[in-house]
C-alpha positions in Angstrom: 66.7 113.4 -109.5 67.6 116.2 -107.1 64.9 118.4 -105.6 66.1 121.4 -107.6 66.0 119.4 -110.8 62.4 118.4 -110.1 61.3 122.0 -109.5 63.3 123.2 -112.5 61.5 120.7 -114.8 58.1 121.5 -113.5 58.6 125.2 -113.7 60.1 124.9 -117.2 57.1 122.9 -118.5 54.6 125.3 -117.0 56.5 128.2 -118.4 56.6 126.7 -121.9 52.9 126.0 -121.7 52.3 129.7 -120.9 54.5 130.7 -123.8 52.6 128.6 -126.2 49.2 129.8 -124.9 50.4 133.5 -125.2 51.7 132.9 -128.7 48.5 131.1 -129.8 46.2 133.8 -128.5 48.2 136.9 -129.2 50.0 136.2 -132.5 46.9 136.4 -134.8 45.6 139.6 -133.1 49.1 141.2 -133.1 49.7 140.3 -136.7 46.3 141.7 -137.8 46.9 144.9 -135.8 50.4 145.4 -137.3 49.2 144.6 -140.8 46.5 147.2 -140.6 48.7 149.8 -139.0 52.0 149.4 -140.9 50.9 147.8 -144.2 54.4 146.3 -144.5 54.5 142.5 -144.3 58.3 142.4 -143.5 57.8 144.8 -140.6 54.9 142.8 -139.3 56.9 139.6 -139.4 59.8 141.3 -137.6 57.7 142.6 -134.7 55.8 139.3 -134.3 59.0 137.3 -134.3 60.7 139.7 -131.9 57.7 139.4 -129.6 57.9 135.6 -129.5 61.7 135.6 -129.1 61.6 138.1 -126.2 58.9 136.1 -124.5 60.9 132.9 -124.9 64.1 134.5 -123.5 62.2 136.1 -120.6 60.7 132.7 -119.7 63.9 130.8 -120.0 65.8 133.4 -117.9 63.1 133.5 -115.2 63.1 129.7 -115.1 66.9 129.3 -114.9 67.7 132.5 -112.9 66.7 131.3 -109.4 67.8 128.5 -107.1 65.9 126.9 -104.2 67.4 125.8 -100.9 65.9 122.6 -99.6 66.4 120.8 -96.2 67.8 117.3 -96.0 64.5 115.6 -96.8 62.2 118.0 -98.6 58.5 117.4 -98.2 56.0 117.8 -101.0 54.9 121.3 -100.0 58.6 122.5 -100.1 58.6 121.5 -103.8 55.3 123.4 -104.3 56.6 126.5 -102.6 59.8 126.4 -104.5 58.0 126.0 -107.8 55.6 128.8 -106.9 58.5 131.1 -106.0 60.2 130.5 -109.4 56.9 130.9 -111.3 56.4 134.2 -109.5 59.7 135.4 -111.0 58.8 134.1 -114.4 55.3 135.8 -114.4 56.6 139.0 -113.0 59.3 139.3 -115.8 56.7 138.3 -118.3 54.2 140.9 -117.1 56.9 143.6 -117.4 57.8 142.6 -120.9 54.2 142.6 -122.0 53.7 146.1 -120.6 56.7 147.4 -122.4 55.7 145.7 -125.6 52.2 147.1 -125.4 53.7 150.6 -124.9 56.0 150.1 -127.9 53.1 149.0 -130.1 50.9 151.9 -128.9 53.7 154.4 -129.8 54.2 152.7 -133.1 50.5 152.8 -133.9 50.3 156.5 -132.9 53.3 157.4 -135.0 52.6 155.3 -138.1 48.8 155.2 -138.4 47.7 155.7 -141.9 45.8 158.9 -142.6 42.5 158.5 -144.4 
C-alpha cells in the first residue's frame, strides 16, 4: 500500500470513530432538546438526521480533501505528521460545523420556544 493510502485509511478510521462518538453522545441530548422545544416529531427527526448527515459529509470531505507529499522512503514519523495534518483539517471543519449548528439550534429555540 502506498504511504498516502496508509495515511488515508488511518485518518478515515479515526474520523469515523469520532463521528460515532459524537453521534452517540449528542443524538439523545439533541433529540430531547428539540422534542421539548418544537413538539413536532417530524421536525425533530429532520434536524437530528440533518445533523448526522452534515457531520458525516464534513468528515469525509476533510479526510479526502488533502494530499500528503512523501519522500522516497518515508519514515514512521512522516506518516504520523501526515495523519496529524489531515486530522487537523477534519477537526477544524468539524468544529466550524458544530458552532454553526449550535447557533442554528439557539436561534430555533429562541424563536419557537413554547410560551407557558
